[in-house]
C-alpha positions in Angstrom: 0.0 0.0 0.0 3.0 2.3 0.3 2.8 3.3 -3.4 -0.9 3.9 -3.0 -0.2 6.3 -0.1 2.3 8.3 -2.1 0.2 8.4 -5.2 -2.8 9.7 -3.2 -0.7 12.3 -1.5 0.7 13.4 -4.9 -2.8 13.4 -6.5 -4.2 15.8 -3.8 -1.4 18.3 -4.4 1.1 17.1 -1.7 1.3 18.0 2.0 1.4 21.7 1.3 -2.1 21.6 -0.1 -3.6 19.8 2.9 -5.0 21.9 5.8 -6.8 19.0 7.6 -6.7 15.3 7.0 -8.8 12.6 8.7 -10.8 9.5 7.8 -14.1 7.7 8.5 -15.1 4.1 8.2 -14.3 3.8 4.5 -13.1 7.2 3.3 -10.1 9.5 3.5 -11.3 13.0 4.2 -9.3 16.0 3.1 -9.7 19.7 3.6 -7.4 21.4 1.0 -6.2 24.9 0.2 -7.2 24.3 -3.5 -9.2 21.3 -4.5 -9.2 22.3 -8.2 -5.8 20.8 -8.7 -7.2 17.3 -8.2 -7.9 15.2 -11.3 -10.7 12.8 -10.4 -9.8 10.3 -13.1 -6.2 10.2 -11.8 -7.3 9.6 -8.3 -9.7 6.8 -9.2 -7.0 5.1 -11.3 -4.8 4.6 -8.2 -4.5 1.0 -7.0 -6.6 0.5 -3.9 -8.9 3.6 -4.5 -12.6 2.7 -4.9 -13.8 6.2 -5.8 -13.4 9.9 -5.4 -16.0 12.3 -4.1 -15.4 16.0 -4.6 -17.4 18.2 -2.1 -18.2 21.8 -1.8 -15.6 24.3 -1.0 -12.1 22.7 -0.9 -13.1 19.4 0.7 -12.4 16.1 -0.9 -13.1 12.4 0.0 -11.3 9.4 -1.4 -13.0 6.0 -0.9 -10.7 3.2 0.2 -12.9 0.7 1.9 -11.9 -1.5 4.8 -8.2 -0.7 4.5 -8.8 3.0 5.1 -7.0 3.0 8.5 -3.8 1.5 7.2 -3.7 3.9 4.2 -4.4 6.8 6.5 -1.5 5.8 8.7 0.8 5.2 5.7 0.1 8.7 4.3 0.8 10.2 7.7 4.1 8.2 7.9 5.4 9.4 4.6 8.6 11.5 5.0 7.0 14.5 3.3 4.1 14.5 5.8 6.5 14.2 8.7 8.7 17.1 7.5 6.6 19.7 9.1 4.3 20.4 6.2 1.3 20.9 8.4 -0.9 23.9 8.2 -0.4 26.9 10.5 -3.3 28.4 12.4 -3.5 31.1 9.8 -3.6 28.5 7.0 -6.4 26.7 8.7 -8.4 29.9 9.2 -7.8 30.8 5.5 -9.0 27.4 4.5 -12.1 27.8 6.6 -12.8 31.1 4.9 -12.3 29.5 1.5 -14.6 26.7 2.4 -17.4 29.3 2.9 -17.2 30.0 -0.8 -19.7 27.2 -1.4 -23.3 28.5 -1.4 -24.4 25.5 0.7 -21.6 25.8 3.2 -23.9 26.0 6.2 -25.9 23.0 5.1 -22.7 21.0 4.3 -21.3 22.0 7.7 -24.5 20.8 9.5 -24.5 17.4 7.9 -20.8 17.0 8.3 -21.3 17.8 12.0 -23.9 15.0 12.2 -21.8 12.5 10.3 -18.6 13.2 12.1 -20.4 12.7 15.4 -21.5 9.2 14.4 -18.9 7.8 12.0 -16.1 7.0 14.5 -18.7 4.9 16.4 -19.5 2.6 13.5 -17.1 -0.2 14.7 -18.5 -0.3 18.2 -22.1 -0.2 16.9 -21.3 -3.0 14.5 -19.7 -5.1 17.3 -22.7 -4.5 19.6 -25.2 -5.4 16.9 -23.4 -8.7 16.2 -23.6 -9.6 19.9 -27.4 -9.0 19.7 -27.5 -11.1 16.5 -25.8 -13.9 18.3 -28.4 -13.8 21.1 -31.2 -13.7 18.6 -29.9 -16.9 16.9 -29.7 -18.6 20.3 -33.2 -17.6 21.1 -34.5 -18.7 17.7 -33.0 -22.2 18.4 -34.6 -22.3 21.8 -31.3 -22.2 23.7 -32.4 -19.2 25.8 -35.4 -16.9 26.4 -34.0 -13.4 26.4 -37.4 -11.9 27.4 -38.0 -14.1 30.4 -38.6 -12.5 33.8 -35.8 -14.5 35.3 -32.6 -15.0 33.1 -29.4 -16.8 33.8 -26.4 -14.8 35.1 -24.4 -15.3 31.9 -27.1 -13.7 29.9 -27.3 -10.8 32.3 -23.6 -10.3 31.7 -23.8 -10.6 27.9 -26.7 -8.0 28.0 -24.3 -5.6 29.8 -21.8 -6.0 26.9 -24.1 -4.7 24.1 -26.1 -2.4 26.4 -22.8 -0.6 27.4 -22.6 0.7 23.8 -26.2 1.7 23.3 -26.9 3.1 26.8 -23.8 5.3 26.8 -24.1 6.2 23.1 -25.1 9.8 24.0 -21.8 10.3 25.8 -19.8 8.8 22.8 -21.7 11.1 20.4 -21.0 14.1 22.7 -17.3 13.3 22.7 -17.1 13.2 18.8 -19.4 16.2 18.4 -17.2 18.2 20.8 -14.0 17.2 18.9 -15.7 18.3 15.7 -16.5 21.7 17.1 -12.9 22.0 18.5 -13.6 22.1 22.2 -12.5 19.8 25.0 -14.3 16.6 24.2 -14.3 15.5 27.9 -16.3 18.5 28.9 -19.1 17.6 26.5 -18.9 14.0 27.6 -19.2 14.9 31.3 -22.3 17.1 30.6 -24.1 14.1 29.1 -22.8 11.7 31.7 -24.4 13.9 34.4 -27.8 12.7 33.0 -26.8 9.1 33.2 -25.6 8.9 36.7 -27.5 6.9 39.4 -28.0 10.2 41.2 -30.0 11.8 38.3 -31.8 8.6 37.5 -32.7 8.1 41.2 -34.7 11.4 41.2 -37.5 9.5 39.5 -38.0 7.4 42.6 -41.0 9.1 44.2 -40.6 7.0 47.4 -37.1 8.5 47.9 -37.9 12.1 46.9 -41.1 13.7 48.2 -40.9 16.4 45.5 -41.1 13.8 42.7 -44.5 12.9 41.2 -45.1 10.4 38.4 -48.0 9.7 36.1 -48.9 7.4 33.2 -48.8 9.0 29.7 -51.2 8.2 26.9 -48.5 5.9 25.5 -48.5 3.8 28.7 -45.1 5.1 29.8 -44.3 6.7 33.2 -43.5 10.4 33.2 -41.9 11.9 36.3 -41.3 15.5 37.4 -39.5 16.7 40.4 -39.7 20.1 42.1 -36.1 21.4 42.5 -37.0 24.7 44.3 -40.1 26.5 45.4 -40.6 30.1 44.2 -43.3 30.9 46.8 -41.0 33.0 49.0 -40.1 35.1 45.9 -43.7 35.5 44.9 -44.6 36.6 48.5 -41.9 39.1 48.5 -42.8 40.5 45.1 -46.5 40.0 44.5 -46.2 41.8 41.2 -44.8 38.6 39.8 -48.2 37.0 40.1 -49.5 39.3 37.5 -46.9 38.5 35.0 -47.5 35.9 32.3 -45.7 34.6 29.3 -46.5 33.4 25.8 -44.7 30.2 24.7 -44.7 28.7 21.3 -46.8 25.5 21.0 -48.0 26.0 24.6 -49.7 29.4 24.7 -50.0 31.9 27.6 -48.6 30.7 31.0 -48.4 32.4 34.3 -45.2 33.0 36.3 -44.2 29.6 37.8 -44.5 28.8 41.5 -41.6 26.4 41.4 -38.7 25.3 39.4 -39.5 21.8 38.1 -37.3 19.3 36.3 -38.8 16.8 33.8 -37.1 13.5 34.3 -36.3 10.9 31.7 -34.0 8.0 31.0 -31.5 9.6 28.6 -29.7 6.3 27.8 -29.5 6.0 24.1 -30.9 9.5 23.4 -28.6 10.8 20.7 -30.5 14.0 20.0 -29.5 15.4 23.4 -25.8 15.7 22.7 -26.4 16.8 19.1 -28.3 19.8 20.4 -26.2 20.4 23.5 -22.7 20.5 22.1 -23.2 23.5 19.7 -24.4 25.6 22.7 -21.5 24.3 24.8 -19.1 25.3 22.1 -20.4 28.9 22.1 -20.0 29.0 25.9 -16.7 27.2 26.0 -15.0 29.3 23.3 -16.5 32.5 24.7 -15.0 31.7 28.1 -11.6 31.0 26.6 -11.6 34.5 25.0 -12.3 36.3 28.3 -10.6 34.1 31.0 -6.8 34.5 31.3 -4.8 31.6 29.8 -3.1 30.6 33.0 -6.4 29.7 34.8 -8.4 28.5 31.8 -7.8 24.9 32.7 -9.8 25.3 35.9 -12.4 27.9 35.2 -13.5 27.2 31.6 -14.7 23.7 32.4 -16.1 24.8 35.8 -18.2 27.7 34.4 -19.2 25.6 31.4 -20.6 22.9 33.7 -22.4 25.5 35.8 -24.2 26.9 32.7 -24.6 23.9 30.4 -25.4 21.0 32.8 -28.6 22.7 34.2 -29.5 24.0 30.7 -29.3 20.5 29.4 -31.2 18.9 32.2 -34.0 21.5 32.3 -34.4 22.5 28.6 -32.2 20.7 26.0 -32.9 17.1 27.3 -36.7 17.4 27.4 -36.7 19.4 24.1 -34.6 16.7 22.4 -37.0 13.9 23.6 -39.9 16.0 22.4 -38.3 16.4 18.9 -37.4 12.8 18.7 -40.9 11.6 19.8 -42.5 14.1 17.4 -40.5 12.9 14.3 -40.9 9.3 15.3 -44.6 9.7 15.9 -45.0 11.2 12.4 -43.3 8.3 10.8 -45.1 5.9 13.0 -48.4 7.4 11.9 -47.4 6.9 8.2 -46.2 3.4 8.9 -49.5 2.6 10.7 -51.8 4.1 8.2 -49.9 3.3 4.9 -47.4 0.6 5.7 -46.8 -0.4 2.1 -46.2 3.2 1.1 -43.8 3.7 4.0 -41.9 0.5 3.3 -41.3 1.6 -0.3 -40.4 5.2 0.5 -37.7 4.4 3.0 -35.6 2.1 0.7 -36.1 4.5 -2.3 -34.7 7.6 -0.5 -31.7 5.9 1.2 -29.6 5.5 -2.0 -29.8 9.3 -2.5 -29.3 10.2 1.2 -26.3 8.0 2.0 -23.8 9.5 -0.6 -24.6 13.0 0.7 -24.4 11.9 4.3 -28.0 12.9 4.8 -29.0 9.6 6.2 -27.6 10.3 9.7 -30.7 12.2 10.9 -32.7 9.1 10.1 -30.2 6.9 11.9 -30.4 9.2 14.9 -34.2 8.9 14.7 -34.0 5.1 14.8 -31.9 5.3 17.9 -34.4 7.7 19.5 -37.3 5.4 18.6 -35.5 2.5 20.4 -34.7 4.7 23.4 -38.2 6.0 23.7 -40.4 3.0 22.8 -38.0 0.0 22.9 -38.3 -0.8 19.2 -37.8 0.8 15.7 -39.7 0.3 12.5 -37.4 2.2 10.1 -34.5 -0.3 9.9 -36.6 -3.1 8.4 -37.4 -1.2 5.2 -33.9 0.2 5.2 -32.7 -3.4 4.9 -34.4 -3.6 1.6 -32.3 -0.8 0.3 -29.1 -2.3 1.7 -29.7 -5.7 0.1 -30.8 -4.2 -3.2 -27.5 -2.4 -3.1 -25.6 -5.6 -2.4 -27.6 -7.5 -5.1 -26.6 -4.9 -7.7 -23.0 -5.3 -6.6 -23.3 -9.1 -6.9 -24.7 -8.6 -10.5 -21.6 -6.5 -11.3 -19.4 -9.2 -9.8 -21.1 -11.8 -12.0 -20.6 -9.7 -15.1 -17.0 -9.0 -14.2 -16.2 -12.7 -13.9 -17.9 -13.4 -17.2 -16.1 -10.6 -18.9 -12.8 -11.4 -17.2 -12.6 -7.9 -15.8 -10.0 -8.3 -13.1 -10.1 -4.8 -11.7 -13.9 -4.7 -11.4 -14.0 -8.3 -10.0 -11.6 -7.2 -7.2 -13.7 -4.1 -6.4 -17.0 -5.9 -6.5 -15.9 -8.9 -4.5 -14.5 -6.7 -1.7 -17.6 -4.4 -1.7 -20.0 -7.4 -1.6 -18.2 -9.0 1.3 -18.3 -5.7 3.3 -22.0 -5.4 2.6 -23.2 -8.9 3.2 -21.2 -9.5 6.4 -20.8 -5.9 7.7 -23.8 -4.2 6.4 -21.6 -1.4 5.0 -22.8 0.1 1.7 -20.1 2.7 1.0 -17.7 0.4 -0.8 -20.5 -0.6 -3.2 -21.7 3.0 -3.6 -18.5 4.8 -4.1 -16.5 1.9 -5.7 -19.2 1.0 -8.3 -22.7 2.5 -8.2 -21.8 6.2 -8.4 -19.3 5.5 -11.1 -21.9 3.7 -13.3 -25.1 5.6 -13.1 -27.1 3.0 -15.0 -27.0 0.9 -11.8 -29.3 3.3 -9.9 -32.6 2.6 -11.7 -31.8 -1.1 -11.7 -31.0 -1.1 -8.0 -34.1 1.0 -7.2 -36.3 -1.7 -8.7 -34.9 -4.0 -6.1 -35.7 -1.4 -3.4 -39.3 -1.2 -4.5 -39.8 -5.0 -4.6 -38.2 -5.5 -1.2 -40.1 -2.6 0.3 -43.3 -3.9 -1.2 -42.8 -7.4 0.3 -42.1 -5.9 3.8 -45.1 -3.5 3.5 -47.5 -6.3 2.5 -46.1 -8.2 5.5 -47.3 -5.3 7.7 -43.8 -4.0 8.4 -40.8 -5.2 10.4 -39.4 -4.0 13.8 -36.2 -4.5 15.8 -35.4 -3.8 19.4 -31.9 -2.5 18.7 -29.9 -0.5 16.2 -28.0 -2.9 13.9 -26.2 -2.9 10.6 -28.5 -4.7 8.1 -26.3 -7.6 7.1 -26.7 -11.4 6.8 -25.5 -11.8 10.4 -28.2 -9.5 11.8 -31.3 -11.0 10.1 -32.4 -12.8 13.4 -32.9 -9.5 15.3 -35.8 -8.4 13.1 -39.4 -9.4 13.8 -41.1 -11.1 12.0 -37.9 -12.7 10.7 -39.6 -14.5 7.9 -41.1 -11.3 6.5 -37.8 -9.4 6.8 -35.8 -12.3 5.2 -38.3 -12.6 2.3 -38.1 -8.8 1.8 -34.3 -8.5 1.6 -34.1 -11.7 -0.5 -36.5 -10.2 -3.0 -34.6 -6.9 -3.0 -31.2 -8.7 -3.5 -32.4 -11.1 -6.2 -34.3 -8.4 -8.2 -31.4 -6.0 -8.2 -29.0 -8.8 -9.1 -31.1 -10.0 -12.1 -31.7 -6.4 -13.3 -28.0 -5.7 -13.5 -27.2 -9.1 -15.1 -29.9 -8.8 -17.7 -29.6 -5.1 -18.6 -25.9 -4.5 -17.6 -24.6 -1.6 -15.6 -22.5 0.0 -18.3 -23.4 2.4 -21.1 -22.6 1.5 -24.7 -19.3 3.4 -24.5 -18.4 1.9 -21.2 -18.9 -1.7 -22.5 -16.8 -0.8 -25.5 -14.1 0.4 -23.3 -14.2 -2.8 -21.3 -13.9 -4.8 -24.4 -11.0 -2.7 -25.5 -9.2 -3.4 -22.2 -10.0 -7.1 -22.7 -8.5 -7.0 -26.2 -5.4 -5.2 -24.9 -5.0 -7.9 -22.2 -5.2 -10.6 -25.0 -2.5 -8.7 -26.9 -0.2 -8.7 -23.9 -0.9 -12.4 -23.2 -0.2 -13.4 -26.8 3.0 -11.3 -27.2 5.3 -13.9 -25.5 4.1 -16.9 -27.6 4.4 -14.9 -30.7 8.0 -14.0 -29.9 8.9 -17.6 -29.3 7.3 -19.0 -32.6 9.8 -21.2 -34.4 9.5 -19.4 -37.7 10.3 -16.1 -36.0 13.6 -17.1 -34.5 15.8 -16.6 -37.6 14.2 -13.3 -38.5 14.4 -12.0 -34.9 18.0 -13.0 -34.6 18.9 -11.4 -38.0 21.0 -8.2 -38.4 20.1 -5.3 -36.2 17.2 -3.1 -37.3 18.3 -0.3 -39.6 17.8 3.2 -38.5 14.8 5.1 -39.8 15.3 8.0 -42.1 14.6 11.6 -41.0 11.7 11.7 -43.5 10.1 8.6 -41.9 10.6 10.0 -38.4 8.7 13.1 -39.5 6.0 11.4 -41.5 2.7 11.4 -39.5 0.5 9.8 -42.3 -0.8 6.3 -42.5 -1.5 4.5 -45.7 -4.2 2.0 -46.5 -3.4 -1.4 -45.0 -5.0 -3.1 -48.0 -6.9 -2.5 -51.2 -10.7 -2.2 -50.9 -13.5 0.1 -49.9 -12.7 2.7 -47.2 -15.5 3.1 -44.6 -16.0 5.2 -41.6 -14.9 3.7 -38.3 -18.4 4.5 -36.8 -19.9 2.0 -39.2 -18.0 -0.9 -37.9 -20.2 -3.5 -36.1 -17.9 -3.9 -33.1 -18.6 -1.2 -30.5 -15.0 -1.2 -29.3 -14.0 0.3 -32.6 -17.2 2.2 -33.6 -17.4 4.0 -30.3 -13.7 5.1 -30.5 -12.7 3.3 -27.4 -9.6 1.9 -29.0 -8.8 5.2 -30.8 -9.7 7.1 -34.0 -9.0 5.7 -37.4 -10.6 4.1 -40.5 -11.8 0.7 -41.6 -11.5 -1.1 -45.0 -13.7 -3.7 -46.6 -11.1 -5.8 -48.4 -11.0 -6.3 -52.2 -10.8 -10.0 -53.4 -7.3 -11.4 -52.8 -6.2 -8.3 -50.8 -3.1 -8.7 -48.6 -2.5 -6.8 -45.4 0.4 -4.4 -45.5 2.2 -2.0 -43.2 0.7 1.5 -43.3 4.0 3.1 -42.3 7.7 2.6 -41.5 8.0 1.2 -38.0 8.5 -1.7 -35.7 6.0 -4.5 -35.0 5.0 -4.2 -31.4 2.2 -6.8 -31.4 1.7 -9.9 -33.5 -0.9 -12.4 -32.5 0.1 -16.0 -33.2 -3.3 -16.4 -34.8 -2.3 -13.8 -37.4 -5.5 -11.8 -37.0 -4.2 -8.6 -35.4 -1.0 -6.5 -35.6 0.4 -3.5 -33.7 3.0 -1.2 -35.2 4.9 1.7 -33.7 5.7 4.0 -36.5 9.1 5.8 -36.9 7.3 9.0 -35.9 5.9 7.5 -32.7 2.3 6.7 -33.8 0.9 3.5 -32.3 -1.3 1.7 -34.9 -3.5 -1.4 -34.4 -4.8 -3.3 -37.4 -7.5 -5.9 -36.6 -8.3 -8.2 -39.5 -12.0 -8.9 -39.5 -14.4 -9.1 -36.6 -14.1 -11.8 -33.9 -11.6 -13.6 -36.1 -9.5 -14.6 -33.0 -12.0 -17.5 -32.8 -10.7 -18.9 -36.0 -7.5 -19.8 -34.2 -5.3 -18.9 -37.1 -7.3 -20.6 -39.9 -7.1 -18.5 -43.1 -4.2 -16.4 -41.9 -0.6 -16.6 -43.1 1.6 -14.2 -41.0 4.7 -12.7 -42.5 6.0 -10.8 -39.5 6.4 -11.3 -35.7 6.8 -9.0 -32.8 10.1 -7.0 -33.1 10.3 -7.0 -36.9 11.1 -3.7 -38.6 8.8 -3.0 -41.5 8.5 -0.4 -44.3 5.4 1.1 -45.7 3.8 -1.4 -47.9 5.6 -4.5 -46.5 3.3 -7.5 -46.3 2.1 -8.3 -42.7 -0.1 -11.2 -43.6 -1.9 -13.0 -46.4 -5.6 -13.7 -45.7 -8.0 -16.2 -47.2 -11.1 -14.0 -47.0 -13.4 -16.8 -48.0 -12.5 -18.8 -44.9 -13.5 -15.8 -42.7 -16.8 -15.4 -44.6 -17.7 -19.1 -44.5 -17.1 -19.1 -40.8 -19.7 -16.3 -40.5 -17.4 -13.5 -39.5 -17.2 -10.0 -40.9 -14.1 -9.2 -43.1 -14.1 -5.4 -42.4 -10.7 -4.5 -41.0 -10.3 -1.5 -38.7 -7.0 0.5 -38.3 -6.8 2.8 -35.3 -4.4 5.1 -33.6 -4.1 3.9 -30.0 -2.0 6.7 -28.5 -4.1 9.6 -29.7 -3.4 11.6 -26.5 0.2 12.2 -27.6 -0.9 13.9 -30.8 -3.2 16.6 -32.0 -6.0 16.2 -34.5 -6.3 12.8 -36.2 -8.1 13.1 -39.5 -9.4 10.0 -41.4 -9.9 10.2 -45.2 -13.4 10.2 -46.7 -15.0 6.8 -47.5 -14.5 5.4 -51.0 -12.3 3.1 -53.0 -8.8 2.9 -51.7 -5.5 1.3 -52.9 -2.3 0.4 -51.1 0.0 3.4 -50.6 -2.9 5.8 -50.5 -3.0 8.1 -47.4 -6.1 7.3 -45.3 -5.2 8.9 -41.9 -3.3 12.1 -41.2 -2.0 12.8 -37.7 -1.2 16.3 -36.5 1.6 17.0 -33.9 0.4 18.0 -30.5 0.5 21.7 -29.9 3.0 22.9 -27.3 
C-alpha cells in the first residue's frame, strides 16, 4: 500500500495543499487549500482507490474501503508528511474562509457535523449489533429466552456487553461532536454523563424524593417530574410577579411559575440530546476562553461551562430533544401505521440518495431515538431492503466482471460485496461502483421497490436495537420471515436487473472490451515472440535506423486494397465508439493482402495472425484488426509474414488472408485500423469513405500543440 499512499498524496497536491486530514469508516477526508488541482480520473486510477467524491468548498473524499485506517497511517508516515508540512493556524483559518465559498456551506457543515459525530462509532455499533444477532440466533434455536422475567447470570452479563454501547451512546456522540467543534471533548462527555448517573436517574424514585411525582402517559409510559425549588417566597416578597404571564410557542400563555420543576427521563441511548447540547456548549466554552486568562483557563473554563450547560441540558435541552425525537418518530409511526406499504417503499427508495450525501444520519439518529423511547424501531426493516438491493446490484456487477474477465472490477465488486453482506456497509459498493456507473441506480431502485413492497405487505418489520443490516443480523428483526423474504426479494431483483440489462453504457462496454482486447495482446505477445519461424528473423541483423523523412511522417497509408468506410460504421462497438482510438476501416477487395501502413516496428503480432500493432518511426501506435471476432478462427485462413520485433517499411506485407475462410465461418471481413496513442498527438483526420488502394493516405496525424 506504500505506493498507494504516495500516489494519493501526490494526487491531492502534496502536503502543502492539505489543511486538515482525517478518515471515517471507509473514506479519507481532506480539507485542502485548493481542490481544483485534483484530477478525479487520476485519483480513481490509483490502485486501492474505490472512488473519489469532490465536495463543496475545498473538501475532498477518497473512498478506500476497509483498508482506510492503514492507508491513512501510511500517508501520515510518509517523509514529506513528517517534514513539518502541516498547516499553521492562519492557514487553517484561511481554509475555513475559502470553504465558505460554497453557497451550501452551512448545510454542508451541518450534515458533516452530524456524520462526524457518528462515523467513528461505526465499529463499536457493529460489534454490539453482532452480539445481539448472536443472542437472537440462540433464542431462535430455543437455547435461551431473552425476554423471560428470570434470566441466567451469563445472559445478564452478555446483555451488559451490548447495552454498554447503546446506553452510553449519547456520551460517545458528545465526545465526537465536541471534537468536531474544536472544544475539549471530555467537557461535552461529562455534561451528558451527568444525566446518566445513578443520582440523576434516582430522582425518578417518588418514594425517595417527596418532591417527585409520576403519572402514566397516553402511550403507557411513566413520566416523572421533580420540584427542584419553590418560588413561593419570591412571589410573596414580590406580589407583582403573580400578575406576569408569558406566551410560549406551541404552549400558549402561561403564568409565572410557582416552582422550578425538572422533567425527568432516561437519557440512555438518546442521541438528539448531545447533538443539540454540544453546539451551545461550544459557544459558551469558546467565549469563556476568550475572556478568561490563559493561566487559569484549565480550571475555570470547564467549571463555568458545567455551571451553565449542565442545568440547561437537564431543564431544557434534554426534554426538548426527547420531544423532537418523539414528534418525528410519531409522524413516521403514523405513516407506517396508516400506509405501511407506502412507508416500506419510500424508505428504501430515498436511502440511495441520502447515503452518498451523508443525509442519512438524521434518520439513523431517529432510529436510535425510537428505540430509546419505545423500545423498538420500524425504520430499519425497510432500510434493509435498500441495503440488500445495493448488495444485489454489486453481486450482479461481480457476475458480469467474472464473465467478462474484468480483473479490476472483480476485485472491487468482491470486496464491496463482502463488506456489505457481512458488515452491512454500503459505502464500498456505492463509491466503488454505483456512483461511477449511473445506470445501476434505476436497476437497484427496482430491487428497493420490490423488497419494500414485500415488507409492506407483511405489515412491516421491527427491531429492538440499532443494527447494521447484514446477513448476520437477520435474526434481530421481527417477524424474521417477512424481513428475510423482503431482503431476499430486493437482492435477487437488483442482481437480475444488473445481469440482464448491464450496468454500463454502450461506451463503457466498448471500453471494457478494449481493455480485454489489450489484455489478450499482452498475453499473446510472449508466444508470438517464441514462434519457431520467427527465431531466424528475430535474430537477424540489427534493425536499420529510420530516415529523417520517416521520423517526421505522420501519415498512415491504407493497410489493404478495398473500400474505405467510416470507423463508426464498424459493427464492433469497441471500434465504432472510438474506445480503441480514432481511425478508419477497410472492406477488403478480393485477394487483398494486409500491408504495413507506415515505416516502423511490429509491437504486437498475435500467433493467430488476426491482429498487428506497429509503432511508426514517428511514434504513432497503430492497431490493425483483420476482420471481426476472427480470433475465434485460431489462425485458420491467416498466413503471418511478421512477428513481434520485426522492422517493416510502408507497404511491406504483414499477412496473407483467405477472406473466403472468414466469410464461410460467418465473420465480418471489415478491417479497422486505429491510432491507440491519440493523447500524444493533435487532431487525427481520417480520409473520406470510398475506393482505396495500397499506398494511398487514409489517416493524417497532426503533432500536439506545445
